[in-house]
N, C-alpha and C positions, 0 to 999 in steps of 0.2 A: 767719252761723249759720243764718238762715232759709233761704237758698238751699240749703245742704247738707241741711237737713231736707227741703226740697221735693224735691230730686233723689233723696234716699233713699226718700221715699214713692213717687215715680214708678217707681224701680227695683223696689221691693217690689211695686207693682201689676203691673208687667210680669212679674215672677217668678211671681206668683199666676196670671196669665193663661196663662203658658207651661206651667203644670201641666195645663192643659186641652187638648183636641183642637182648640179653636177659635182658637188663636193665629194661625194662618195666615189665617183668615177675617177676624179683627179687624184684623190687619195690613194686609191688602189693602183693607179698607174705609177705613181711615185714610189710606192712600196715595191711594185714589181721591178722597176728599174734598179732600186737599191738592192733588192734581193739578187738580181742578175749580176750586179757588180760584186757582191759578196761571194756568190757561187763561183764566178770566174776566178776570183782570187784564191778561193779554196781549191780549185782545180789546178792551181799553179800558174795561172796566166797573170804576169805582173801588171800593175797599173802603169799606164803611160804618165808622162809628166803632167799632161793636161788633166787626166783623170785624178791624179793625186791632188792637184791644186783645187779641183772642184770638190772632191769628196772630203777634203780637210777644211773646207770653208765653213765657218761657223753658221752662216745663213743657210747654206745648203743642208748642213746637219740638222739644224732646227726645223726646217721644212720637212725633212725625212722623218724625224722623230714625231713631229705633229701628225704626219700622215699615217704613221704606224699606229699612234695612239687613237686617231679617229677611226681607222679601219677596224680596230679592235672594239672600241667603245661605242662608236656611232653617236657620241654625245660631245658637243663642242665645249661645254663647260669642263668635263673631265679631261678632254684633250688639252685645254689651256693649263689646267692644274698639272697634268703629267709633264707637259712641255716645260713649264716653269720649274718644276722639281728637277727635271733632267738638266736644265741649264744651271741651276744652283749646284747640283752635284758635279757636273762636268767642268764648270768654270770657276768653282770655289778654290781659291788659292790657299786656304787655311789647312793646316795639317792637324786636325783635331781627332783624337781617338774617341770613339763612342763608348 
């Protein structure tokens, strides 16, 4: 129940941001921050405990995935579909072979 409420709040926040002209700017900034975190890890700089707790948070991951999707597609409908597909793949507990 908490996860559903959390995802709903994230989607509501994204919807409120998309009403403004700044959605693309916010999206690009989030993608840049996530990219910097990935590059630093690839360069051998380990994450601190606070970074690990932030980057492994489902809400943060969902916002980052949505930002990446919007940065690529520039379409909110496609962003929602991509984000929901990612959530289904990422958090699906079933072990079904296709």
